C-alpha positions as a Python dict, from the first residue, in 0.01 Angstrom:
ca = {
    (1, 'X'): (0, 0, 0),
    (2, 'X'): (330, 109, -162),
    (3, 'X'): (418, 473, -96),
    (4, 'X'): (541, 691, -382),
    (5, 'X'): (898, 813, -362),
    (6, 'X'): (954, 1150, -215),
    (7, 'X'): (1041, 1437, -439),
    (8, 'X'): (1319, 1694, -356),
    (9, 'X'): (1078, 1981, -286),
    (10, 'X'): (890, 1775, -24),
    (11, 'X'): (1193, 1710, 170),
    (12, 'X'): (1269, 2082, 169),
    (13, 'X'): (942, 2171, 349),
    (14, 'X'): (1077, 2165, 688),
    (15, 'X'): (1377, 2298, 877),
    (16, 'X'): (1524, 2235, 1230),
    (17, 'X'): (1566, 2538, 1427),
    (18, 'X'): (1812, 2562, 1714),
    (19, 'X'): (1766, 2858, 1950),
    (20, 'X'): (1778, 2922, 2327),
    (21, 'X'): (1919, 2590, 2396),
    (22, 'X'): (1626, 2407, 2210),
    (23, 'X'): (1567, 2232, 1884),
    (24, 'X'): (1227, 2239, 1698),
    (25, 'X'): (1097, 2157, 1362),
    (26, 'X'): (937, 2428, 1172),
    (27, 'X'): (763, 2450, 829),
    (28, 'X'): (937, 2672, 558),
    (29, 'X'): (701, 2943, 403),
    (30, 'X'): (970, 3112, 196),
    (31, 'X'): (1353, 3141, 149),
    (32, 'X'): (1555, 3379, -19),
    (33, 'X'): (1938, 3466, -40),
    (34, 'X'): (1911, 3680, 272),
    (35, 'X'): (1661, 3469, 501),
    (36, 'X'): (1393, 3245, 569),
    (37, 'X'): (1026, 3272, 690),
    (38, 'X'): (915, 2985, 916),
    (39, 'X'): (573, 2874, 1055),
    (40, 'X'): (579, 2664, 1373),
    (41, 'X'): (887, 2831, 1548),
    (42, 'X'): (753, 2901, 1903),
    (43, 'X'): (921, 3108, 2158),
    (44, 'X'): (1154, 3316, 1940),
    (45, 'X'): (1216, 3676, 1989),
    (46, 'X'): (1371, 3937, 1766),
    (47, 'X'): (1733, 3951, 1814),
    (48, 'X'): (1761, 3576, 1910),
    (49, 'X'): (2061, 3402, 1744),
    (50, 'X'): (1961, 3083, 1561),
    (51, 'X'): (2090, 2808, 1348),
    (52, 'X'): (1871, 2656, 1086),
    (53, 'X'): (1929, 2314, 939),
    (54, 'X'): (1766, 2217, 597),
    (55, 'X'): (1785, 1878, 462),
    (56, 'X'): (2124, 1786, 307),
    (57, 'X'): (2250, 2151, 337),
    (58, 'X'): (2518, 2292, 584),
    (59, 'X'): (2383, 2470, 883),
    (60, 'X'): (2288, 2835, 847),
    (61, 'X'): (2338, 3093, 1121),
    (62, 'X'): (2112, 3390, 1167),
    (63, 'X'): (1912, 3617, 1375),
    (64, 'X'): (1544, 3647, 1428),
    (65, 'X'): (1429, 3975, 1274),
    (66, 'X'): (1064, 3950, 1356),
    (67, 'X'): (826, 3718, 1543),
    (68, 'X'): (444, 3692, 1561),
    (69, 'X'): (291, 3382, 1760),
    (70, 'X'): (456, 3077, 1574),
    (71, 'X'): (560, 3260, 1262),
    (72, 'X'): (907, 3433, 1227),
    (73, 'X'): (1150, 3587, 985),
    (74, 'X'): (1520, 3504, 1014),
    (75, 'X'): (1798, 3689, 842),
    (76, 'X'): (2111, 3495, 759),
    (77, 'X'): (2439, 3619, 878),
    (78, 'X'): (2581, 3561, 534),
    (79, 'X'): (2369, 3561, 209),
    (80, 'X'): (2336, 3244, 7),
    (81, 'X'): (2509, 3225, -324),
    (82, 'X'): (2274, 3296, -608),
    (83, 'X'): (2330, 2942, -735),
    (84, 'X'): (2269, 2769, -402),
    (85, 'X'): (2055, 2466, -477),
    (86, 'X'): (1799, 2550, -205),
    (87, 'X'): (1703, 2872, -417),
    (88, 'X'): (1613, 2656, -692),
    (89, 'X'): (1363, 2454, -491),
    (90, 'X'): (985, 2514, -549),
    (91, 'X'): (994, 2707, -219),
    (92, 'X'): (1218, 2964, -321),
    (93, 'X'): (1075, 3314, -350),
}
């Protein structure tokens, strides 16, 4: 059975998160100019420095603002431009 081609928004559903010397894949729940909310990012604590990689985008540095179980909110060190392509994706909020 032939698979249908992936749409751009499905490629943007996941992010790689680098923190505390580890790398993990997390699901993007929402993203804005100032930060990102992730599900599945384990072991992060408020204040942790992180780097977030989105498909086909430069790495984004930030800091964990809050963390509850596997959910966390990360504030970017520098806000994204209003015209950044990642914000036009269907996950943008």
